[in-house]
C-alpha positions as CSV (number, residue, x, y, z in Angstrom):
1,X,50.6,175.2,53.3
2,X,51.8,172.0,52.3
3,X,54.3,172.4,49.7
4,X,54.7,169.1,47.7
5,X,57.9,167.6,46.9
6,X,58.7,167.1,43.0
7,X,57.7,163.7,42.3
8,X,54.7,161.8,40.6
9,X,52.5,162.4,43.9
10,X,52.2,166.0,43.0
11,X,51.6,165.6,39.6
12,X,48.7,162.9,40.0
13,X,47.5,165.7,42.2
14,X,47.4,167.9,39.9
15,X,45.8,165.9,37.0
16,X,43.2,164.9,39.3
17,X,41.9,168.3,40.3
18,X,42.5,170.0,36.8
19,X,44.9,172.4,38.2
20,X,48.0,173.8,37.5
21,X,51.6,173.7,39.3
22,X,53.5,176.0,41.2
23,X,56.9,175.1,41.4
24,X,59.2,177.2,43.5
25,X,62.8,177.0,43.1
26,X,64.6,178.9,46.2
27,X,68.0,178.8,47.4
28,X,68.3,178.2,51.8
29,X,71.6,180.6,51.4
30,X,69.4,183.6,49.6
31,X,67.7,186.2,51.9
32,X,65.2,187.2,48.9
33,X,64.1,183.2,48.7
34,X,63.6,183.6,52.8
35,X,61.7,186.9,52.6
36,X,59.0,185.2,49.7
37,X,58.9,182.2,52.1
38,X,58.5,184.1,55.6
39,X,56.9,187.1,54.3
40,X,54.9,186.7,51.4
41,X,53.8,183.4,50.8
42,X,52.2,182.8,54.3
43,X,50.0,185.8,53.7
44,X,46.5,184.4,54.1
45,X,45.3,185.8,51.2
46,X,48.3,184.2,49.4
47,X,47.8,180.7,51.0
48,X,44.2,180.8,50.1
49,X,44.7,181.6,46.2
50,X,47.2,178.6,46.2
51,X,45.3,176.1,47.9
52,X,42.4,176.7,46.0
53,X,43.8,177.0,42.2
54,X,47.2,175.3,42.6
55,X,49.2,172.2,43.3
56,X,52.0,173.8,45.0
57,X,55.9,171.9,44.6
58,X,58.8,173.4,46.5
59,X,62.5,172.8,45.9
60,X,65.3,173.7,47.0
61,X,68.2,175.0,44.4
62,X,70.8,173.0,45.8
63,X,69.0,169.7,46.2
64,X,68.1,169.5,42.8
65,X,70.0,171.6,40.5
66,X,69.0,169.9,37.5
67,X,65.1,171.2,38.3
68,X,67.2,174.7,38.9
69,X,68.8,174.4,35.6
70,X,65.6,173.5,33.7
71,X,63.1,176.3,35.1
72,X,64.8,178.9,37.1
73,X,64.5,182.0,35.4
74,X,67.2,184.7,35.9
75,X,67.7,183.7,39.4
76,X,66.4,182.8,42.7
77,X,63.4,182.6,43.6
78,X,61.6,181.3,40.7
79,X,58.0,181.0,40.7
80,X,57.3,178.4,38.0
81,X,53.5,178.0,36.7
82,X,53.3,174.4,35.0
83,X,50.9,172.6,33.5
84,X,49.6,168.9,35.0
85,X,52.5,167.3,32.9
86,X,55.3,169.6,34.4
87,X,55.7,172.3,31.3
88,X,56.5,175.6,31.6
89,X,54.0,178.5,30.7
90,X,54.6,181.0,33.0
91,X,57.7,182.3,35.1
92,X,58.3,184.9,37.6
93,X,61.0,186.1,40.5
94,X,60.0,187.5,43.9
95,X,56.9,189.5,44.0
96,X,55.5,191.2,46.8
97,X,52.2,190.0,48.2
98,X,49.3,192.4,46.4
99,X,51.8,191.7,42.7
100,X,51.6,188.2,43.9
101,X,48.2,188.0,44.0
102,X,47.5,189.7,40.9
103,X,49.5,187.0,39.4
104,X,48.1,183.9,40.7
105,X,44.2,185.5,39.5
106,X,46.0,186.1,36.4
107,X,47.5,182.3,35.8
108,X,44.2,181.0,37.3
109,X,42.2,182.7,34.6
110,X,44.4,181.7,31.7
111,X,44.4,178.0,32.6
112,X,40.6,178.3,33.2
113,X,40.0,179.6,29.6
114,X,43.4,178.4,27.5
115,X,44.1,175.0,29.4
116,X,43.8,173.6,26.1
117,X,45.8,176.0,24.4
118,X,48.7,175.2,26.9
119,X,48.6,171.2,26.1
120,X,49.1,172.0,23.0
121,X,51.8,174.0,23.6
122,X,53.6,171.3,25.7
123,X,53.2,168.9,23.8
124,X,55.4,170.9,21.1
125,X,57.7,171.2,24.1
126,X,57.8,167.6,24.8
127,X,58.5,166.8,20.9
128,X,62.0,169.0,21.4
129,X,63.8,166.2,22.7
130,X,67.0,166.1,24.1
131,X,69.1,169.3,23.9
132,X,72.3,168.3,23.0
133,X,73.5,169.5,19.6
134,X,76.8,168.7,18.7
135,X,79.7,171.0,17.1
136,X,82.4,169.5,15.6
137,X,85.3,170.8,15.0
138,X,89.0,170.4,15.2
139,X,90.7,171.4,18.0
140,X,93.5,173.2,17.7
141,X,96.0,175.7,19.1
142,X,94.2,179.0,17.4
143,X,90.8,178.1,19.8
144,X,92.6,178.6,22.8
145,X,94.2,181.6,21.5
146,X,90.9,183.3,20.6
147,X,89.4,182.2,24.4
148,X,92.8,184.1,26.0
149,X,92.0,187.0,23.6
150,X,87.9,187.0,24.6
151,X,89.1,186.8,28.5
152,X,91.3,189.8,28.0
153,X,88.8,192.1,25.8
154,X,85.8,191.2,28.0
155,X,87.2,191.7,31.3
156,X,87.0,195.3,33.9
157,X,90.4,197.0,32.6
158,X,90.3,198.9,36.3
159,X,88.7,196.7,39.0
160,X,89.3,193.1,37.2
161,X,86.3,190.2,37.1
162,X,83.3,190.2,34.6
163,X,80.3,191.5,34.6
164,X,78.3,194.6,35.3
165,X,76.0,195.2,37.4
166,X,76.6,191.7,39.6
167,X,80.4,191.3,39.6
168,X,81.5,187.4,39.0
169,X,85.4,186.6,39.0
170,X,84.8,182.8,37.0
171,X,88.1,181.5,38.9
172,X,87.8,178.5,36.0
173,X,88.7,181.7,34.0
174,X,91.3,182.8,36.1
175,X,92.8,179.6,36.3
176,X,93.1,179.2,32.3
177,X,95.3,182.7,32.0
178,X,97.3,181.8,35.0
179,X,97.7,178.5,33.0
180,X,97.9,180.2,29.7
181,X,100.5,182.4,31.3
182,X,102.8,179.5,32.7
183,X,103.0,178.2,29.2
184,X,103.4,181.2,27.2
185,X,104.6,183.9,28.7
186,X,101.6,185.7,28.0
187,X,102.2,189.2,30.2
188,X,98.3,189.9,29.2
189,X,97.0,187.1,31.4
190,X,99.8,187.4,34.2
191,X,98.2,191.0,34.8
192,X,94.6,190.0,34.3
193,X,95.2,187.3,37.3
194,X,96.7,189.6,39.4
195,X,94.0,192.7,39.1
196,X,91.3,190.8,39.4
197,X,92.6,188.8,42.8
198,X,93.9,192.2,44.1
199,X,91.1,194.1,44.0
200,X,88.8,191.1,45.1
201,X,91.0,191.0,48.0
202,X,90.6,194.5,48.9
203,X,87.1,194.5,47.7
204,X,84.1,194.3,50.3
205,X,83.5,190.7,48.3
206,X,85.9,190.1,50.9
207,X,85.3,188.8,54.6
208,X,88.6,190.2,56.3
209,X,87.8,189.2,59.4
210,X,87.1,185.5,59.2
211,X,88.0,184.9,56.1
212,X,86.3,183.8,53.0
213,X,84.2,185.2,50.3
214,X,80.8,186.3,49.7
215,X,78.8,184.9,46.7
216,X,78.9,188.0,44.5
217,X,79.1,192.0,44.5
218,X,76.6,194.5,42.8
219,X,79.3,197.2,41.8
220,X,82.5,197.2,39.8
221,X,84.9,197.7,42.3
222,X,84.1,194.4,44.2
223,X,81.8,196.7,46.6
224,X,77.7,195.5,47.3
225,X,77.8,191.9,48.2
226,X,75.4,189.1,48.3
227,X,76.5,188.2,52.1
228,X,75.8,184.5,51.5
229,X,79.1,182.2,51.9
230,X,79.3,179.2,49.5
231,X,81.3,176.3,49.7
232,X,81.8,175.8,46.3
233,X,82.6,179.5,45.4
234,X,85.3,179.5,48.1
235,X,86.6,176.0,47.4
236,X,87.2,177.8,43.9
237,X,88.6,180.6,45.8
238,X,90.9,179.0,47.9
239,X,92.5,176.7,44.8
240,X,92.9,180.3,42.7
241,X,94.2,182.0,45.5
242,X,97.0,179.3,46.8
243,X,97.9,178.5,42.9
244,X,98.3,182.4,41.9
245,X,100.8,182.7,45.4
246,X,102.8,179.6,43.9
247,X,103.2,181.0,41.2
248,X,103.0,185.2,40.9
249,X,105.0,184.8,44.7
250,X,102.3,187.5,45.6
251,X,102.7,187.3,49.7
252,X,99.2,188.7,50.2
253,X,97.7,185.8,47.9
254,X,99.0,183.2,50.7
255,X,97.1,185.2,53.5
256,X,94.1,185.3,51.5
257,X,94.3,181.6,50.7
258,X,95.2,181.4,54.4
259,X,91.9,183.3,56.0
260,X,89.8,181.2,53.0
261,X,91.1,177.9,54.7
262,X,90.5,178.9,58.0
263,X,86.9,179.6,57.4
264,X,86.3,176.6,55.5
265,X,88.1,174.5,58.4
266,X,86.5,176.6,61.1
267,X,83.0,177.4,60.0
268,X,81.7,174.8,57.3
269,X,83.4,171.8,58.4
270,X,81.7,169.5,60.2
271,X,84.9,167.4,62.1
272,X,82.7,164.8,63.2
273,X,82.0,163.4,59.5
274,X,84.6,165.6,57.9
275,X,82.5,166.7,55.5
276,X,81.3,170.4,54.1
277,X,78.1,172.0,54.5
278,X,77.0,173.9,51.5
279,X,76.7,177.6,52.5
280,X,76.7,179.8,55.5
281,X,73.5,181.9,55.0
282,X,73.5,185.7,54.7
283,X,73.5,188.0,57.4
284,X,74.6,192.0,56.4
285,X,74.5,193.2,59.9
286,X,76.9,190.7,60.8
287,X,79.1,191.5,57.4
288,X,79.5,195.4,58.5
289,X,80.8,194.0,62.1
290,X,84.6,194.8,61.5
291,X,85.9,192.9,64.7
292,X,85.5,189.1,65.9
293,X,84.4,190.5,69.4
294,X,81.8,192.3,67.8
295,X,80.3,189.6,65.3
296,X,80.4,187.1,68.8
297,X,78.5,189.2,70.4
298,X,75.8,189.7,67.6
299,X,75.9,185.8,66.6
300,X,77.1,184.0,63.7
301,X,75.2,183.1,60.9
302,X,73.5,179.6,60.4
303,X,75.0,177.2,58.0
304,X,73.4,174.8,56.1
305,X,75.0,171.8,57.0
306,X,73.4,169.4,53.7
307,X,76.1,167.5,52.6
308,X,76.5,167.5,48.2
309,X,78.7,165.8,46.2
310,X,80.0,168.1,43.7
311,X,81.3,171.1,46.5
312,X,82.9,168.3,49.1
313,X,84.9,167.4,46.0
314,X,85.5,170.8,44.8
315,X,86.6,171.5,48.7
316,X,88.7,168.2,48.5
317,X,90.5,169.1,45.7
318,X,91.1,172.7,46.5
319,X,92.7,171.6,49.7
320,X,95.1,168.9,48.1
321,X,96.3,171.7,46.1
322,X,96.2,174.5,48.4
323,X,98.8,172.5,50.6
324,X,100.9,171.9,48.0
325,X,101.3,175.1,47.5
326,X,101.3,176.8,51.0
327,X,103.3,173.9,52.6
328,X,100.4,172.4,54.8
329,X,100.4,168.9,54.5
330,X,97.3,168.9,56.7
331,X,95.2,169.9,54.1
332,X,96.0,166.8,53.0
333,X,94.1,164.7,55.4
334,X,91.2,167.2,55.3
335,X,90.7,166.3,51.8
336,X,90.9,162.9,52.2
337,X,88.1,162.7,54.9
338,X,85.8,164.9,52.6
339,X,86.7,162.8,49.7
340,X,86.3,159.3,51.8
341,X,82.9,160.3,53.0
342,X,81.2,161.4,49.5
343,X,82.6,157.8,48.6
344,X,81.2,155.6,51.7
345,X,78.0,157.6,51.9
346,X,77.2,158.9,48.5
347,X,78.4,156.4,45.8
348,X,76.4,153.9,44.5
349,X,78.4,151.2,42.8
350,X,75.5,150.4,40.6
351,X,74.9,154.0,39.2
352,X,77.8,156.5,40.4
353,X,77.8,159.1,43.0
354,X,74.4,160.6,44.0
355,X,74.2,164.4,44.9
356,X,73.1,164.9,48.2
357,X,73.3,163.4,51.8
358,X,71.3,164.6,54.8
359,X,71.1,161.6,57.4
360,X,71.0,159.8,54.0
361,X,71.8,159.6,50.3
362,X,69.7,161.4,48.2
363,X,69.3,161.4,44.2
364,X,69.5,162.9,41.4
365,X,72.4,161.8,39.5
366,X,74.3,164.2,37.5
367,X,77.3,164.3,35.4
368,X,78.5,167.2,37.4
369,X,79.0,165.1,40.5
370,X,80.7,162.3,38.7
371,X,83.5,164.7,37.2
372,X,84.2,166.8,40.0
373,X,84.4,163.5,42.4
374,X,86.6,162.0,39.5
375,X,89.2,165.1,39.8
376,X,88.9,164.4,43.7
377,X,89.9,160.9,43.3
378,X,92.9,161.7,41.4
379,X,94.0,163.8,43.5
380,X,93.7,161.8,46.1
381,X,95.7,159.0,43.8
382,X,98.5,161.5,43.1
383,X,99.0,162.5,46.7
384,X,98.8,158.8,48.5
385,X,100.0,156.5,45.7
386,X,96.8,154.2,47.3
387,X,96.0,152.1,44.5
388,X,92.4,151.4,45.9
389,X,92.0,155.0,44.2
390,X,92.8,154.4,41.0
391,X,90.2,151.6,41.2
392,X,87.5,153.7,42.1
393,X,88.7,156.3,39.2
394,X,88.3,153.7,36.6
395,X,85.3,152.1,38.1
396,X,83.4,155.9,38.0
397,X,84.4,156.8,35.0
398,X,83.1,153.1,33.6
399,X,79.9,154.1,35.1
400,X,79.7,157.5,33.6
401,X,80.7,156.4,30.5
402,X,77.9,153.3,30.2
403,X,74.8,155.7,32.3
404,X,75.8,159.3,30.7
405,X,77.1,158.9,27.6
406,X,75.9,160.4,24.4
407,X,75.8,158.4,21.0
408,X,77.2,161.7,19.4
409,X,80.0,162.5,21.4
410,X,79.6,163.9,25.3
411,X,77.5,163.0,28.1
412,X,74.2,164.3,29.7
413,X,73.7,166.0,32.1
414,X,71.6,162.9,33.9
415,X,70.3,159.3,33.5
416,X,67.2,158.6,31.1
417,X,64.4,158.3,33.0
418,X,61.0,157.5,30.9
419,X,59.3,158.3,34.0
420,X,60.4,162.1,34.1
421,X,58.3,165.0,34.2
422,X,58.1,167.9,32.1
423,X,61.9,169.7,31.0
424,X,63.5,166.8,33.0
425,X,62.6,164.5,29.8
426,X,65.2,166.9,27.8
427,X,68.3,165.9,28.7
428,X,71.7,168.4,28.3
429,X,75.2,168.3,27.6
430,X,76.6,171.4,29.9
431,X,79.9,172.4,28.4
432,X,82.1,172.6,31.8
433,X,80.7,169.5,33.3
434,X,81.6,167.5,29.9
435,X,84.6,169.2,29.7
436,X,85.8,168.5,33.4
437,X,84.4,164.9,32.7
438,X,87.3,164.8,29.4
439,X,89.8,166.2,31.8
440,X,89.5,163.7,34.1
441,X,89.5,161.0,31.2
442,X,92.1,162.5,30.0
443,X,94.4,162.3,33.5
444,X,93.0,158.7,34.0
445,X,94.6,158.0,30.5
446,X,97.9,159.0,31.6
447,X,98.0,157.2,34.7
448,X,96.3,154.0,33.3
449,X,97.9,153.8,29.9
450,X,94.6,153.0,28.6
451,X,94.2,154.8,25.2
452,X,89.9,154.6,25.5
453,X,89.8,157.2,28.2
454,X,92.1,159.5,25.6
455,X,89.9,158.6,23.0
456,X,86.2,159.4,24.9
457,X,87.8,162.2,26.1
458,X,89.2,163.4,22.6
459,X,85.6,162.8,21.3
460,X,83.5,164.6,24.2
461,X,86.1,167.9,23.8
462,X,85.5,167.7,19.6
463,X,81.8,168.0,20.0
464,X,81.9,171.1,21.1
465,X,84.7,172.6,19.6
466,X,82.4,174.3,16.7
467,X,80.9,176.5,19.6
468,X,82.5,176.1,23.0
469,X,83.0,179.8,22.6
470,X,80.0,180.8,22.7
471,X,79.2,179.5,26.3
472,X,81.0,182.8,27.7
473,X,82.7,181.9,31.0
474,X,82.2,178.0,30.7
475,X,84.5,178.0,28.0
476,X,87.4,178.2,30.0
477,X,86.9,174.9,31.6
478,X,86.6,173.7,27.9
479,X,90.1,175.4,27.3
480,X,91.4,173.9,30.2
481,X,90.4,170.4,28.9
482,X,91.7,171.4,25.6
483,X,95.0,172.2,27.1
484,X,95.8,169.1,28.6
485,X,94.8,167.5,25.2
486,X,97.0,169.1,22.9
487,X,99.9,170.5,24.9
488,X,102.3,168.2,26.4
489,X,102.2,167.2,29.8
490,X,104.6,166.7,32.2
491,X,104.0,163.4,33.7
492,X,105.9,162.2,37.0
493,X,106.5,158.6,37.6
494,X,108.1,158.1,41.2
495,X,108.8,154.8,41.9
496,X,109.6,153.4,45.3
497,X,108.2,152.0,48.6
498,X,104.9,154.2,49.3
499,X,105.8,154.6,52.8
500,X,109.4,155.1,52.8
501,X,110.8,158.6,53.7
502,X,112.5,158.7,50.0
503,X,110.0,158.1,48.0
504,X,107.5,160.5,50.1
505,X,110.2,163.5,49.8
506,X,110.3,163.1,46.1
507,X,106.4,163.0,45.5
508,X,106.3,166.2,47.8
509,X,109.1,167.7,45.8
510,X,106.9,167.0,42.4
511,X,103.8,167.7,43.7
512,X,105.4,171.7,45.0
513,X,106.8,172.3,42.0
514,X,105.4,175.4,40.1
515,X,104.2,173.6,36.8
516,X,101.3,174.5,35.1
517,X,100.6,171.1,33.5
518,X,101.5,167.7,35.2
519,X,100.3,164.0,36.3
520,X,102.2,162.8,39.6
521,X,102.3,159.3,40.0
522,X,103.5,156.8,42.7
523,X,104.3,153.1,41.9
524,X,105.7,150.6,44.0
525,X,108.5,149.0,42.5
526,X,106.9,145.2,41.9
527,X,104.3,147.3,39.4
528,X,106.8,149.7,37.6
529,X,107.6,147.2,34.6
530,X,103.8,147.4,33.6
531,X,104.7,151.2,32.8
532,X,106.9,150.7,29.1
533,X,106.5,154.0,28.1
534,X,109.2,155.3,30.3
535,X,111.7,152.5,29.3
536,X,112.9,152.0,33.1
537,X,115.9,150.6,34.1
538,X,115.8,148.2,37.1
539,X,118.3,147.5,40.3
540,X,117.8,150.4,41.9
541,X,117.5,150.2,45.4
542,X,116.4,154.1,46.0
543,X,113.2,155.3,44.9
544,X,113.8,157.4,41.7
545,X,111.4,159.6,39.4
546,X,111.3,159.1,35.9
547,X,110.1,162.4,34.4
548,X,108.9,162.4,30.9
549,X,107.0,165.6,28.4
550,X,105.9,164.8,24.9
551,X,108.4,162.7,23.2
552,X,111.4,164.1,24.5
553,X,113.6,161.4,26.8
554,X,113.2,160.6,30.1
555,X,114.8,162.1,32.6
556,X,115.5,160.5,36.3
557,X,116.8,161.8,40.0
558,X,117.0,160.3,43.3
559,X,117.3,163.6,44.6
560,X,114.1,165.5,45.7
561,X,116.1,169.4,45.7
562,X,117.0,168.7,42.2
563,X,113.3,167.6,40.9
564,X,111.6,170.8,40.6
565,X,114.0,172.4,38.1
566,X,114.3,169.2,36.4
567,X,110.3,169.7,36.1
568,X,110.7,173.6,35.0
569,X,113.0,172.8,32.1
570,X,111.5,170.1,30.5
571,X,108.0,171.8,30.5
572,X,109.2,174.5,28.8
573,X,111.9,172.7,26.7
């Protein structure tokens, strides 16, 4: 049975045959998807029906998140029935052989009898245009307060996290809760983070044998997990546990962060390239073995070596943060290697960051990849002081504005393509990805003193402010970006020769200090005069750290041991 790729050839065949299209959206790590492909879709009766009545396309969810977002119905696998122009008219999830045979016969019969009405509805869908309604409103602290109250009210009061029956912890919501606690002292936020992270690490969703976290749980107490391990999720959990250890001093969080780090480096990292694969497949038998020896005898689940820009950018940012929080400087080297792979193999200077790599770079070009890569590049600049990273960040920000900006504010999720089929003709404005882009642009504005980036970021956030709370946990990403816009940020400027020990000591002290909202920038003395906002004195031979927060006067020190207390004092004045 031949499954075609999404593209012109498949839809040319559908039009030539006047046949409907069956689009299979699946995930490599999903055991239900494997069961469908390896047992149901190979049944001779199913194969005969598919060949006779349909043009069949298969896309992998991680390869084409743009298609998955538009055609998946309630998860994976999705069986989406499309007309020959790519417009959806029916969809199902997993079906057994007899159920699928009945469904295929029903759809084929409906198509034969109602093809004209299907086309009529398709034309009305096409006329809807791009989905990006702007709901502008004034950004203010009350919006952030409302979201914080919603997080507390909607969370599981016993086990932490959110959701039922499938349980997710939403690391972005925990990161915002920790940020809010650090700035306001809100005890409910602190307790929410502690409750969730403590119960997660003691629950079945946490692999306490080999480290890392499974995809999700099916019970309130974090039991009954789906046993796939995903790079994206584990990168976020590494960052969450390392950050919570640094802020809350809960020693068990350090152990969980370190074991998650070990899984990333030992299992999913390709040490030859420095890039991370995307997932480790689910194997419930392996997961239920309680010793490393038993697991070694059973054999480890297969890993998907596909490299994706978003996952590697997330991993790089998490490794930088974990290295700071856990006192592990080698984490930065792994972060830089992963980021360099993205910049060398996936970055197109004409268009931006391509999504995937499997021997060669592969489209699409998505806002999510641009925003997460921008964040990782800025993290690299903070940790190395290398000017090429700031230049890269500026170039990527310019490309993203040029290629993806919406005239009404914010950014589209993908580029405009007049040849696109079906739902890809209708671009969307993703709240979370827009918030990440805004956050990156705000950081860039601090580092370059370029007001354009601040202006674009502010307009982006304002274009969602009137309705961001309807987006559930994606609103936490928005809240973090809005917090960076609305609240004072501690900006640490270290002036010194980048390779000198005194400069590096100040940089380490700034990066490892527990400050909720902070920008660290290393500048050679020859370039310091361009940063007029700091009103820097001249003539010092030693490296100096200059610290500003909002409109407060600049403070300075050459002593690394004094810097953490100075940062903390400025943040809370």
